[in-house]
C-alpha positions in Angstrom: 14.6 -4.9 95.0 14.0 -3.9 91.4 11.3 -6.5 91.1 9.4 -5.0 94.1 9.6 -1.5 92.6 8.2 -2.7 89.3 5.4 -4.7 91.1 4.5 -1.7 93.3 4.4 0.6 90.2 2.2 -1.9 88.4 -0.2 -2.2 91.4 -0.4 1.6 91.6 -1.1 1.8 87.9 -3.9 -0.7 88.3 -5.3 1.2 91.2 -5.3 4.5 89.3 -6.8 2.8 86.2 -9.5 1.3 88.4 -10.4 4.6 90.0 -10.4 6.4 86.6 -12.7 3.6 85.2 -15.0 3.9 88.2 -15.1 7.7 87.9 -15.9 7.4 84.1 -18.7 4.9 84.7 -20.1 7.1 87.4 -20.0 10.2 85.1 -21.6 8.3 82.2 -24.3 7.0 84.5 -25.1 10.5 85.7 -25.2 11.8 82.2 -27.6 9.1 81.0 -29.7 9.6 84.1 -29.9 13.4 83.5 -30.6 12.9 79.8 -33.4 10.4 80.5 -34.8 12.8 83.1 -34.7 15.7 80.7 -36.3 13.6 78.0 -39.0 12.6 80.4 -39.6 16.2 81.5 -39.7 17.2 77.8 -42.3 14.6 77.0 -44.3 15.6 80.1 -44.1 19.2 79.0 -45.3 18.3 75.5 -48.2 16.4 76.9 -49.2 19.2 79.3 -51.6 21.7 77.9 -50.1 25.1 77.2 -51.2 28.2 75.4 -48.2 27.9 73.2 -48.8 24.3 72.1 -51.3 25.3 69.4 -49.6 26.9 66.5 -50.8 30.3 65.3 -51.3 28.9 61.7 -54.1 26.6 63.0 -55.8 29.6 64.6 -55.4 31.6 61.3 -57.0 28.7 59.4 -59.9 28.6 61.9 -60.4 32.3 61.4 -60.4 31.9 57.7 -63.1 29.2 57.7 -65.0 31.2 60.3 -64.9 34.4 58.1 -65.5 33.3 54.6 -68.8 31.3 55.0 -71.7 33.9 55.1 -69.8 36.5 53.1 -70.3 35.0 49.7 -73.0 33.1 47.8 -76.1 35.1 48.5 -77.8 38.4 47.7 -77.9 41.4 50.1 -81.1 40.2 51.9 -79.9 40.6 55.5 -81.0 43.5 57.7 -79.5 46.9 56.6 -77.7 45.3 53.7 -80.0 46.6 51.0 -79.4 50.3 51.5 -75.7 49.7 52.2 -75.3 47.9 48.9 -77.3 50.7 47.1 -74.7 53.3 48.5 -71.8 51.1 47.5 -73.2 50.6 44.0 -73.6 54.3 43.6 -70.0 54.9 44.5 -68.9 52.1 42.2 -70.9 53.4 39.2 -70.4 57.2 39.6 -67.0 57.4 41.3 -68.3 60.0 43.8 -67.0 58.8 47.1 -67.5 62.1 49.0 -71.3 62.1 49.3 -72.9 58.8 48.1 -76.5 59.0 46.8 -79.4 56.7 47.8 -82.5 56.8 45.6 -81.4 60.1 44.2 -80.9 61.7 47.5 -77.6 62.5 49.3 -77.0 60.1 52.2 -75.5 62.0 55.2 -76.5 59.7 58.0 -73.1 57.8 58.2 -69.6 58.5 57.1 -68.6 56.7 53.9 -65.4 54.8 54.7 -67.1 51.3 54.6 -68.8 52.1 51.4 -65.6 53.4 49.8 -63.6 50.3 50.8 -66.5 48.1 49.5 -66.5 49.9 46.2 -62.7 49.3 45.9 -63.3 45.6 46.6 -66.0 45.6 43.8 -63.5 47.1 41.4 -60.9 44.5 42.2 -63.0 41.4 42.5 -66.1 41.9 40.3 -64.9 39.8 37.4 -64.3 36.9 39.8 -67.2 37.4 42.2 -70.7 39.0 41.9 -71.0 42.6 43.0 -72.8 41.8 46.4 -70.2 39.1 47.2 -67.3 41.4 46.4 -68.8 44.2 48.5 -69.5 41.9 51.4 -65.8 40.8 51.5 -65.2 44.2 53.0 -66.6 42.9 56.3 -64.1 40.1 56.1 -61.3 42.6 55.6 -62.4 44.4 58.8 -62.8 41.1 60.6 -59.1 40.4 59.9 -58.1 43.9 61.2 -60.2 43.4 64.3 -58.8 39.9 65.0 -55.2 41.1 64.5 -55.6 44.1 66.8 -57.2 41.9 69.5 -54.4 39.3 69.2 -51.7 42.1 69.5 -53.5 43.6 72.5 -53.8 40.3 74.4 -50.1 39.4 73.6 -48.9 42.8 74.8 -50.9 42.4 78.0 -50.5 38.7 78.9 -47.4 37.6 76.9 -46.4 35.5 74.0 -48.7 32.7 73.0 -51.9 34.3 74.3 -52.8 36.4 71.3 -54.3 33.5 69.4 -56.6 32.8 72.3 -57.9 36.4 72.2 -59.0 35.7 68.6 -60.7 32.5 69.7 -62.6 34.3 72.4 -63.6 37.1 70.0 -65.1 34.8 67.4 -66.8 32.8 70.1 -68.8 35.8 71.4 -72.6 35.6 70.9 -73.8 37.8 68.1 -70.4 38.4 66.5 -70.8 35.6 63.9 -74.1 37.2 62.7 -73.3 40.9 62.7 -69.7 40.8 61.6 -70.8 38.9 58.4 -73.2 41.6 57.3 -72.6 44.4 54.9 -72.8 47.2 57.5 -70.6 49.9 58.8 -70.5 48.5 62.3 -67.7 46.1 61.2 -65.5 49.1 60.4 -66.4 50.7 63.7 -65.4 47.6 65.6 -62.1 47.5 63.7 -61.4 51.1 64.5 -62.1 50.5 68.2 -59.9 47.5 68.4 -57.2 49.5 66.6 -57.5 52.3 69.2 -57.5 50.0 72.2 -54.3 48.4 71.0 -52.8 51.8 70.8 -53.9 52.5 74.3 -52.3 49.3 75.5 -49.1 50.0 73.5 -48.8 53.5 75.0 -47.7 52.1 78.4 -44.2 51.3 77.0 -44.1 53.2 73.7 -46.4 56.3 74.2 -45.6 58.0 70.9 -46.3 54.8 68.8 -49.3 54.0 71.0 -50.7 57.5 70.4 -50.3 57.2 66.7 -52.0 53.8 66.6 -54.8 55.1 68.8 -55.2 58.1 66.5 -55.6 55.8 63.5 -58.2 53.8 65.3 -60.1 57.0 66.3 -60.0 58.2 62.7 -61.3 54.9 61.4 -64.1 54.9 64.0 -64.9 58.5 63.1 -65.1 57.6 59.4 -67.3 54.6 60.2 -70.0 55.9 62.4 -69.3 59.4 63.5 -68.2 60.4 67.0 -69.2 57.1 68.7 -65.8 55.4 68.1 -63.6 58.3 69.1 -65.8 59.0 72.1 -65.4 55.4 73.4 -61.7 55.5 72.9 -61.1 58.8 74.6 -63.4 57.8 77.5 -61.3 54.6 77.9 -58.1 56.6 77.8 -59.4 58.9 80.5 -60.5 56.0 82.7 -57.1 54.3 82.3 -55.3 57.6 83.3 -57.3 58.0 86.5 -57.6 54.4 87.5 -54.3 52.7 86.4 -51.0 54.0 87.7 -49.0 52.6 84.8 -50.6 55.3 82.6 -49.6 58.2 84.9 -46.0 58.9 83.8 -44.0 62.0 83.5 -43.4 61.2 79.8 -47.1 61.3 79.2 
């Protein structure tokens, strides 16, 4: 009788051990299967094109090599560069940044923000670069501002990972590569407009910060080429208010 009890207990133990072993093998099999499936999905995801696959540093490097060539290594021979450099040189030599002089006459056609910034670049970089090259790097400075504001605007509108593609589209536009590398006030105007448009986009969720940013952009545009920049920004804001419902809030 005792032998039968021991044998029955032994058989039950074997049965339980067998079931536990089978359950463990099944669990391990499912884990390996899920792991291999997730690894395969990860590989497929990495192979699939995505806007986030290209790191922002590569886009910044592309922007650097797109910006620098054309800004240095030549005299101010491009259209409108000669008189611009004359105004910048006058501010650099006299220190009078309120009303720059051109050929002995006060120049009142355009506001002086570009010429003032260019004179600062000449003061900082003249021992290292020639005066025309140092002044022309001002356009590169405004290119960086414009690209940054475009990237922030696209990211705020479409989501993370899309801002760098806004930069790529911007530098791919016909005519941008030519005009943005010249020593002209239009580069500062474009930077001011991009600043203001980002403020307009930002105002949908942070209206105070967006208004401040838009005001800075309008001021930069005003000091670049008069009322053209602020007029474009305020017209854009009015159109957004009447056309897009997201801009018609009680807080605004």
